[in-house]
LOTI-647567 format. One record per residue (C-alpha): residue number from 1; residue in three letters; x, y, z. Coordinates in nm, 2 decimals. Layout:
residues N
+------+------+--------+--------+--------+
| resi | resn |     px |     py |     pz |
+------+------+--------+--------+--------+
|  NUM |  ALA |      X |      Y |      Z |
...
+------+------+--------+--------+--------+
This chain:
residues 316
+------+------+--------+--------+--------+
| resi | resn |     px |     py |     pz |
+------+------+--------+--------+--------+
|    1 |  MET |   0.05 |  -1.97 |   1.22 |
|    2 |  ASN |   0.12 |  -1.58 |   1.24 |
|    3 |  ILE |  -0.04 |  -1.43 |   0.92 |
|    4 |  ILE |  -0.01 |  -1.11 |   1.08 |
|    5 |  LYS |   0.32 |  -1.08 |   1.13 |
|    6 |  ASN |   0.43 |  -1.13 |   0.82 |
|    7 |  ARG |   0.16 |  -0.92 |   0.67 |
|    8 |  TYR |   0.36 |  -0.67 |   0.48 |
|    9 |  THR |   0.53 |  -0.97 |   0.28 |
|   10 |  PHE |   0.16 |  -1.07 |   0.17 |
|   11 |  PHE |   0.11 |  -0.67 |   0.06 |
|   12 |  LEU |   0.44 |  -0.70 |  -0.14 |
|   13 |  ILE |   0.33 |  -1.00 |  -0.31 |
|   14 |  SER |  -0.03 |  -0.81 |  -0.42 |
|   15 |  LEU |   0.18 |  -0.56 |  -0.57 |
|   16 |  LEU |   0.40 |  -0.79 |  -0.75 |
|   17 |  ILE |   0.08 |  -0.90 |  -0.89 |
|   18 |  ILE |  -0.09 |  -0.59 |  -1.00 |
|   19 |  VAL |   0.24 |  -0.42 |  -1.10 |
|   20 |  PRO |   0.27 |  -0.62 |  -1.41 |
|   21 |  GLY |  -0.11 |  -0.55 |  -1.54 |
|   22 |  LEU |  -0.09 |  -0.24 |  -1.44 |
|   23 |  VAL |   0.22 |  -0.23 |  -1.71 |
|   24 |  PHE |  -0.02 |  -0.44 |  -2.01 |
|   25 |  MET |  -0.31 |  -0.23 |  -1.93 |
|   26 |  GLY |  -0.06 |   0.07 |  -2.03 |
|   27 |  LEU |   0.09 |  -0.09 |  -2.35 |
|   28 |  ASN |  -0.28 |  -0.16 |  -2.49 |
|   29 |  TRP |  -0.35 |   0.18 |  -2.41 |
|   30 |  ALA |  -0.04 |   0.30 |  -2.60 |
|   31 |  GLN |  -0.10 |   0.03 |  -2.87 |
|   32 |  THR |  -0.52 |   0.07 |  -2.94 |
|   33 |  LYS |  -0.53 |   0.47 |  -2.80 |
|   34 |  GLU |  -0.90 |   0.29 |  -2.66 |
|   35 |  GLY |  -0.82 |   0.23 |  -2.35 |
|   36 |  PRO |  -0.65 |  -0.01 |  -2.07 |
|   37 |  LEU |  -0.86 |  -0.33 |  -2.16 |
|   38 |  PRO |  -0.91 |  -0.44 |  -2.56 |
|   39 |  LEU |  -1.27 |  -0.38 |  -2.58 |
|   40 |  GLY |  -1.52 |  -0.65 |  -2.75 |
|   41 |  ILE |  -1.83 |  -0.50 |  -2.93 |
|   42 |  ASP |  -2.04 |  -0.48 |  -2.60 |
|   43 |  PHE |  -1.86 |  -0.15 |  -2.50 |
|   44 |  ARG |  -1.69 |  -0.03 |  -2.86 |
|   45 |  GLY |  -1.98 |  -0.09 |  -3.06 |
|   46 |  GLY |  -1.94 |  -0.38 |  -3.38 |
|   47 |  SER |  -2.09 |  -0.69 |  -3.53 |
|   48 |  LEU |  -1.98 |  -1.03 |  -3.41 |
|   49 |  LEU |  -2.05 |  -1.27 |  -3.70 |
|   50 |  GLU |  -1.99 |  -1.65 |  -3.58 |
|   51 |  VAL |  -2.00 |  -1.89 |  -3.90 |
|   52 |  GLN |  -1.96 |  -2.27 |  -3.93 |
|   53 |  PHE |  -1.81 |  -2.42 |  -4.23 |
|   54 |  GLU |  -1.98 |  -2.77 |  -4.36 |
|   55 |  ASN |  -1.67 |  -2.85 |  -4.52 |
|   56 |  ALA |  -1.30 |  -2.77 |  -4.51 |
|   57 |  ARG |  -1.25 |  -2.42 |  -4.34 |
|   58 |  PRO |  -1.12 |  -2.12 |  -4.50 |
|   59 |  THR |  -0.79 |  -2.04 |  -4.39 |
|   60 |  VAL |  -0.83 |  -1.72 |  -4.17 |
|   61 |  GLU |  -0.62 |  -1.52 |  -4.35 |
|   62 |  GLU |  -0.90 |  -1.56 |  -4.69 |
|   63 |  ILE |  -1.16 |  -1.41 |  -4.42 |
|   64 |  ALA |  -0.99 |  -1.14 |  -4.34 |
|   65 |  THR |  -0.95 |  -1.09 |  -4.77 |
|   66 |  LEU |  -1.30 |  -1.15 |  -4.79 |
|   67 |  TYR |  -1.40 |  -0.83 |  -4.55 |
|   68 |  ALA |  -1.17 |  -0.62 |  -4.70 |
|   69 |  GLU |  -1.35 |  -0.68 |  -5.03 |
|   70 |  PHE |  -1.65 |  -0.57 |  -4.86 |
|   71 |  SER |  -1.55 |  -0.31 |  -4.63 |
|   72 |  SER |  -1.66 |   0.07 |  -4.75 |
|   73 |  ALA |  -1.63 |   0.45 |  -4.60 |
|   74 |  ALA |  -2.00 |   0.36 |  -4.46 |
|   75 |  GLU |  -1.91 |   0.00 |  -4.35 |
|   76 |  PRO |  -1.51 |   0.01 |  -4.26 |
|   77 |  ILE |  -1.51 |  -0.35 |  -4.19 |
|   78 |  ALA |  -1.17 |  -0.43 |  -4.28 |
|   79 |  ASP |  -0.88 |  -0.58 |  -4.03 |
|   80 |  PRO |  -1.14 |  -0.80 |  -3.86 |
|   81 |  ILE |  -1.06 |  -0.97 |  -3.55 |
|   82 |  ILE |  -1.09 |  -1.37 |  -3.63 |
|   83 |  GLN |  -1.07 |  -1.65 |  -3.39 |
|   84 |  PRO |  -1.14 |  -2.02 |  -3.51 |
|   85 |  LEU |  -1.41 |  -2.23 |  -3.28 |
|   86 |  ALA |  -1.35 |  -2.60 |  -3.25 |
|   87 |  GLU |  -1.24 |  -2.71 |  -3.62 |
|   88 |  ASP |  -1.48 |  -2.61 |  -3.88 |
|   89 |  SER |  -1.63 |  -2.24 |  -3.72 |
|   90 |  PHE |  -1.50 |  -1.90 |  -3.65 |
|   91 |  ALA |  -1.56 |  -1.59 |  -3.49 |
|   92 |  ILE |  -1.56 |  -1.28 |  -3.65 |
|   93 |  ARG |  -1.55 |  -0.94 |  -3.48 |
|   94 |  SER |  -1.52 |  -0.63 |  -3.70 |
|   95 |  LYS |  -1.69 |  -0.26 |  -3.71 |
|   96 |  SER |  -2.07 |  -0.25 |  -3.73 |
|   97 |  MET |  -2.24 |  -0.37 |  -4.03 |
|   98 |  THR |  -2.59 |  -0.39 |  -4.14 |
|   99 |  ASP |  -2.77 |  -0.77 |  -4.20 |
|  100 |  GLU |  -2.77 |  -0.70 |  -4.61 |
|  101 |  THR |  -2.35 |  -0.72 |  -4.57 |
|  102 |  LYS |  -2.40 |  -1.02 |  -4.42 |
|  103 |  GLY |  -2.61 |  -1.17 |  -4.57 |
|  104 |  LYS |  -2.38 |  -1.09 |  -4.94 |
|  105 |  MET |  -2.11 |  -1.16 |  -4.72 |
|  106 |  ILE |  -2.26 |  -1.53 |  -4.65 |
|  107 |  VAL |  -2.32 |  -1.63 |  -5.00 |
|  108 |  GLU |  -2.01 |  -1.53 |  -5.14 |
|  109 |  MET |  -1.84 |  -1.74 |  -4.85 |
|  110 |  GLU |  -2.07 |  -2.06 |  -5.00 |
|  111 |  ALA |  -1.96 |  -1.96 |  -5.38 |
|  112 |  ARG |  -1.60 |  -1.88 |  -5.32 |
|  113 |  TYR |  -1.54 |  -2.18 |  -5.08 |
|  114 |  GLY |  -1.72 |  -2.38 |  -5.25 |
|  115 |  THR |  -1.97 |  -2.54 |  -4.90 |
|  116 |  LYS |  -2.28 |  -2.45 |  -4.70 |
|  117 |  VAL |  -2.21 |  -2.18 |  -4.44 |
|  118 |  THR |  -2.46 |  -2.17 |  -4.16 |
|  119 |  VAL |  -2.48 |  -1.85 |  -3.93 |
|  120 |  LEU |  -2.40 |  -1.98 |  -3.57 |
|  121 |  ASN |  -2.50 |  -1.60 |  -3.42 |
|  122 |  PHE |  -2.47 |  -1.28 |  -3.57 |
|  123 |  THR |  -2.46 |  -0.97 |  -3.32 |
|  124 |  SER |  -2.47 |  -0.62 |  -3.39 |
|  125 |  VAL |  -2.40 |  -0.33 |  -3.12 |
|  126 |  SER |  -2.35 |   0.04 |  -3.22 |
|  127 |  PRO |  -2.06 |   0.29 |  -3.07 |
|  128 |  ALA |  -2.30 |   0.49 |  -2.89 |
|  129 |  ILE |  -2.48 |   0.23 |  -2.72 |
|  130 |  GLY |  -2.15 |   0.04 |  -2.66 |
|  131 |  ALA |  -2.03 |   0.38 |  -2.51 |
|  132 |  GLU |  -2.34 |   0.38 |  -2.26 |
|  133 |  VAL |  -2.29 |   0.00 |  -2.14 |
|  134 |  THR |  -1.93 |   0.16 |  -2.09 |
|  135 |  ARG |  -2.04 |   0.41 |  -1.85 |
|  136 |  ALA |  -2.30 |   0.12 |  -1.69 |
|  137 |  ALA |  -2.02 |  -0.07 |  -1.61 |
|  138 |  GLY |  -1.82 |   0.18 |  -1.42 |
|  139 |  PHE |  -2.09 |   0.29 |  -1.27 |
|  140 |  ALA |  -2.22 |  -0.06 |  -1.16 |
|  141 |  ILE |  -1.87 |  -0.14 |  -0.99 |
|  142 |  LEU |  -1.86 |   0.23 |  -0.85 |
|  143 |  LEU |  -2.20 |   0.15 |  -0.68 |
|  144 |  ALA |  -2.07 |  -0.18 |  -0.57 |
|  145 |  ALA |  -1.82 |  -0.04 |  -0.36 |
|  146 |  VAL |  -2.02 |   0.23 |  -0.21 |
|  147 |  ALA |  -2.31 |  -0.01 |  -0.11 |
|  148 |  ILE |  -2.05 |  -0.23 |   0.01 |
|  149 |  LEU |  -1.88 |   0.01 |   0.21 |
|  150 |  LEU |  -2.23 |   0.14 |   0.39 |
|  151 |  TYR |  -2.36 |  -0.22 |   0.44 |
|  152 |  ILE |  -2.06 |  -0.34 |   0.63 |
|  153 |  TRP |  -2.03 |  -0.01 |   0.85 |
|  154 |  TRP |  -2.40 |  -0.11 |   0.95 |
|  155 |  ALA |  -2.36 |  -0.45 |   1.02 |
|  156 |  PHE |  -2.06 |  -0.37 |   1.26 |
|  157 |  ARG |  -2.20 |  -0.11 |   1.43 |
|  158 |  GLY |  -2.17 |  -0.24 |   1.73 |
|  159 |  VAL |  -1.79 |  -0.27 |   1.73 |
|  160 |  GLU |  -1.54 |   0.01 |   1.77 |
|  161 |  HIS |  -1.44 |   0.17 |   1.44 |
|  162 |  PRO |  -1.72 |   0.05 |   1.20 |
|  163 |  TYR |  -1.61 |   0.15 |   0.93 |
|  164 |  ARG |  -1.24 |   0.08 |   0.90 |
|  165 |  TYR |  -1.41 |  -0.29 |   0.84 |
|  166 |  GLY |  -1.63 |  -0.13 |   0.52 |
|  167 |  ALA |  -1.28 |   0.05 |   0.39 |
|  168 |  ALA |  -1.09 |  -0.27 |   0.40 |
|  169 |  ALA |  -1.35 |  -0.48 |   0.26 |
|  170 |  VAL |  -1.37 |  -0.25 |  -0.04 |
|  171 |  ILE |  -0.94 |  -0.21 |  -0.03 |
|  172 |  ALA |  -0.98 |  -0.60 |  -0.11 |
|  173 |  MET |  -1.25 |  -0.56 |  -0.33 |
|  174 |  LEU |  -0.99 |  -0.33 |  -0.54 |
|  175 |  HIS |  -0.73 |  -0.55 |  -0.50 |
|  176 |  ASP |  -0.93 |  -0.83 |  -0.68 |
|  177 |  VAL |  -1.09 |  -0.59 |  -0.93 |
|  178 |  LEU |  -0.72 |  -0.49 |  -1.03 |
|  179 |  VAL |  -0.57 |  -0.85 |  -1.06 |
|  180 |  VAL |  -0.90 |  -0.90 |  -1.25 |
|  181 |  LEU |  -0.82 |  -0.62 |  -1.49 |
|  182 |  GLY |  -0.45 |  -0.71 |  -1.51 |
|  183 |  THR |  -0.53 |  -1.03 |  -1.62 |
|  184 |  GLU |  -0.76 |  -0.96 |  -1.88 |
|  185 |  ALA |  -0.51 |  -0.71 |  -2.02 |
|  186 |  ILE |  -0.25 |  -0.94 |  -2.02 |
|  187 |  LEU |  -0.47 |  -1.25 |  -2.22 |
|  188 |  GLY |  -0.57 |  -0.95 |  -2.40 |
|  189 |  TYR |  -0.22 |  -0.82 |  -2.52 |
|  190 |  PHE |  -0.12 |  -1.20 |  -2.61 |
|  191 |  LEU |  -0.40 |  -1.40 |  -2.70 |
|  192 |  GLY |  -0.67 |  -1.08 |  -2.82 |
|  193 |  TRP |  -0.89 |  -1.15 |  -2.56 |
|  194 |  GLU |  -1.16 |  -0.90 |  -2.57 |
|  195 |  ALA |  -1.36 |  -0.77 |  -2.25 |
|  196 |  ASP |  -1.73 |  -0.83 |  -2.32 |
|  197 |  ALA |  -2.06 |  -0.85 |  -2.15 |
|  198 |  LEU |  -1.96 |  -1.21 |  -1.98 |
|  199 |  PHE |  -1.64 |  -1.04 |  -1.86 |
|  200 |  LEU |  -1.82 |  -0.77 |  -1.66 |
|  201 |  THR |  -2.01 |  -1.07 |  -1.55 |
|  202 |  ALA |  -1.75 |  -1.24 |  -1.41 |
|  203 |  LEU |  -1.61 |  -0.90 |  -1.27 |
|  204 |  LEU |  -1.90 |  -0.82 |  -1.07 |
|  205 |  THR |  -1.95 |  -1.23 |  -0.96 |
|  206 |  VAL |  -1.57 |  -1.17 |  -0.83 |
|  207 |  ILE |  -1.65 |  -0.87 |  -0.59 |
|  208 |  GLY |  -1.94 |  -1.09 |  -0.46 |
|  209 |  PHE |  -1.73 |  -1.34 |  -0.36 |
|  210 |  SER |  -1.44 |  -1.15 |  -0.26 |
|  211 |  VAL |  -1.72 |  -0.93 |   0.00 |
|  212 |  HIS |  -1.88 |  -1.29 |   0.09 |
|  213 |  ASP |  -1.49 |  -1.45 |   0.22 |
|  214 |  THR |  -1.41 |  -1.10 |   0.35 |
|  215 |  ILE |  -1.70 |  -1.07 |   0.58 |
|  216 |  VAL |  -1.71 |  -1.42 |   0.71 |
|  217 |  VAL |  -1.34 |  -1.36 |   0.83 |
|  218 |  PHE |  -1.46 |  -1.03 |   0.96 |
|  219 |  ASP |  -1.75 |  -1.16 |   1.19 |
|  220 |  ARG |  -1.49 |  -1.35 |   1.36 |
|  221 |  VAL |  -1.30 |  -1.09 |   1.45 |
|  222 |  ARG |  -1.63 |  -0.92 |   1.60 |
|  223 |  GLU |  -1.71 |  -1.18 |   1.76 |
|  224 |  ASN |  -1.33 |  -1.24 |   1.93 |
|  225 |  SER |  -1.35 |  -0.87 |   2.03 |
|  226 |  ASN |  -1.60 |  -0.92 |   2.25 |
|  227 |  ILE |  -1.48 |  -1.28 |   2.37 |
|  228 |  LEU |  -1.07 |  -1.20 |   2.40 |
|  229 |  ARG |  -1.09 |  -0.86 |   2.53 |
|  230 |  ARG |  -0.74 |  -0.88 |   2.68 |
|  231 |  VAL |  -0.53 |  -1.03 |   2.43 |
|  232 |  GLU |  -0.37 |  -0.79 |   2.22 |
|  233 |  TYR |  -0.53 |  -0.68 |   1.86 |
|  234 |  GLU |  -0.31 |  -0.83 |   1.66 |
|  235 |  THR |  -0.30 |  -1.12 |   1.82 |
|  236 |  MET |  -0.67 |  -1.18 |   1.82 |
|  237 |  VAL |  -0.70 |  -1.05 |   1.48 |
|  238 |  ASN |  -0.47 |  -1.30 |   1.35 |
|  239 |  HIS |  -0.67 |  -1.60 |   1.57 |
|  240 |  SER |  -0.98 |  -1.48 |   1.36 |
|  241 |  ILE |  -0.80 |  -1.59 |   1.05 |
|  242 |  VAL |  -0.68 |  -1.95 |   1.17 |
|  243 |  GLN |  -1.00 |  -2.00 |   1.29 |
|  244 |  THR |  -1.16 |  -1.94 |   0.97 |
|  245 |  LEU |  -0.90 |  -1.99 |   0.71 |
|  246 |  ASP |  -1.00 |  -2.38 |   0.69 |
|  247 |  ARG |  -1.35 |  -2.27 |   0.60 |
|  248 |  SER |  -1.23 |  -2.00 |   0.35 |
|  249 |  ILE |  -1.06 |  -2.24 |   0.16 |
|  250 |  THR |  -1.24 |  -2.51 |   0.11 |
|  251 |  THR |  -1.53 |  -2.31 |   0.03 |
|  252 |  GLN |  -1.40 |  -2.18 |  -0.27 |
|  253 |  LEU |  -1.13 |  -2.44 |  -0.34 |
|  254 |  THR |  -1.46 |  -2.63 |  -0.43 |
|  255 |  VAL |  -1.59 |  -2.37 |  -0.64 |
|  256 |  MET |  -1.20 |  -2.33 |  -0.84 |
|  257 |  LEU |  -1.21 |  -2.71 |  -0.89 |
|  258 |  THR |  -1.54 |  -2.65 |  -1.05 |
|  259 |  LEU |  -1.43 |  -2.42 |  -1.29 |
|  260 |  PHE |  -1.09 |  -2.57 |  -1.36 |
|  261 |  SER |  -1.30 |  -2.87 |  -1.48 |
|  262 |  LEU |  -1.49 |  -2.62 |  -1.72 |
|  263 |  VAL |  -1.21 |  -2.50 |  -1.83 |
|  264 |  LEU |  -1.01 |  -2.81 |  -1.96 |
|  265 |  PHE |  -1.35 |  -2.96 |  -2.04 |
|  266 |  GLY |  -1.60 |  -2.65 |  -2.09 |
|  267 |  GLY |  -1.64 |  -2.51 |  -2.50 |
|  268 |  ASP |  -1.47 |  -2.22 |  -2.62 |
|  269 |  SER |  -1.74 |  -1.96 |  -2.60 |
|  270 |  THR |  -1.72 |  -2.00 |  -2.22 |
|  271 |  ARG |  -1.34 |  -2.07 |  -2.15 |
|  272 |  HIS |  -1.25 |  -1.66 |  -2.14 |
|  273 |  PHE |  -1.53 |  -1.61 |  -1.87 |
|  274 |  VAL |  -1.45 |  -1.88 |  -1.67 |
|  275 |  ILE |  -1.11 |  -1.86 |  -1.67 |
|  276 |  ILE |  -1.14 |  -1.47 |  -1.52 |
|  277 |  LEU |  -1.38 |  -1.61 |  -1.30 |
|  278 |  LEU |  -1.12 |  -1.84 |  -1.19 |
|  279 |  VAL |  -0.84 |  -1.61 |  -1.12 |
|  280 |  GLY |  -1.09 |  -1.36 |  -0.95 |
|  281 |  ILE |  -1.21 |  -1.65 |  -0.72 |
|  282 |  PHE |  -0.83 |  -1.71 |  -0.63 |
|  283 |  SER |  -0.72 |  -1.35 |  -0.62 |
|  284 |  GLY |  -1.09 |  -1.30 |  -0.37 |
|  285 |  THR |  -0.97 |  -1.61 |  -0.12 |
|  286 |  TYR |  -0.59 |  -1.46 |  -0.11 |
|  287 |  SER |  -0.70 |  -1.11 |  -0.03 |
|  288 |  SER |  -1.01 |  -1.19 |   0.24 |
|  289 |  ILE |  -0.71 |  -1.42 |   0.42 |
|  290 |  PHE |  -0.43 |  -1.20 |   0.37 |
|  291 |  ASN |  -0.51 |  -0.84 |   0.31 |
|  292 |  ALA |  -0.84 |  -0.73 |   0.47 |
|  293 |  ALA |  -0.79 |  -0.82 |   0.81 |
|  294 |  PRO |  -0.41 |  -0.73 |   0.81 |
|  295 |  ILE |  -0.53 |  -0.37 |   0.71 |
|  296 |  LEU |  -0.73 |  -0.32 |   1.01 |
|  297 |  VAL |  -0.42 |  -0.44 |   1.22 |
|  298 |  VAL |  -0.24 |  -0.14 |   1.00 |
|  299 |  TRP |  -0.49 |   0.10 |   1.09 |
|  300 |  GLU |  -0.53 |   0.02 |   1.43 |
|  301 |  ASN |  -0.14 |   0.08 |   1.50 |
|  302 |  ARG |  -0.16 |   0.34 |   1.26 |
|  303 |  GLU |   0.17 |   0.18 |   1.11 |
|  304 |  TRP |   0.19 |   0.48 |   0.85 |
|  305 |  THR |   0.31 |   0.73 |   1.11 |
|  306 |  THR |   0.65 |   0.46 |   1.15 |
|  307 |  TRP |   0.71 |   0.39 |   0.79 |
|  308 |  PHE |   0.91 |   0.71 |   0.68 |
|  309 |  LYS |   1.10 |   0.71 |   1.04 |
|  310 |  ARG |   1.23 |   0.35 |   0.96 |
|  311 |  LYS |   1.35 |   0.44 |   0.67 |
|  312 |  ALA |   1.51 |   0.77 |   0.82 |
|  313 |  GLU |   1.65 |   0.56 |   1.09 |
|  314 |  THR |   1.79 |   0.31 |   0.83 |
|  315 |  SER |   1.98 |   0.57 |   0.64 |
|  316 |  ALA |   2.14 |   0.71 |   0.90 |
+------+------+--------+--------+--------+
């Protein structure tokens, strides 16, 4: 199996996967004016109210009308995002409201719809805290990238050009970050899903899995670089990938099957988190095998110096 030979095909596949996500990030930004992703209350501030109805559940339109009636200049909670949960509950996201307003709204729901209403969860985050969480999330991802680069650089200090291994791992990691962000943008555009604290947890978990799998491949490259010194670098790297292929696929497939089971049989409250994690783990497996190690070969051969020459020769 010659994976390195077809490296540009795999790079193209990655590009084709990432570009639609970038397009939908742009569409979300143009639509909401808030950013490339629809943000949950953890990032932009607001209130999340989860309620359960003992008898027949009202319609989404009725809940939206009720929120509009309770909306005011001080608490503009009109036009909430309403997500049905199971057969008898709603998760309602709106701008921030007080406990007092929430209490009055629950009393009005019980009187208007003739059913007992149970508050399953009520969370309120101020816009200032949401902005602080957003900055902290960006800093966490940046810090993770720098820490990974420095650690791999140090861990592979015994081989030639150790910084290349760190840089290639970070590039593969950024590939997975873009895939996850693009998936979230697409799901947010069509399904109204919002990026929240669980999304950030899934993203950081994906980064960890991606780098772990990449290091497994790189470690075999390091071992073979000492054993197969007379073998061409490209051949040696390809041999290293093939040697670790079974382990990488088997390990990640076990995780993905577990996550797929949670998607099918888990609750609505975790489905968003699990789907993002599933997409990210799959992307991490792909990038570790088909992107990270091939980048080392491109760097070793300095192939970017011939890209434009080939185009010029083709045109001639």
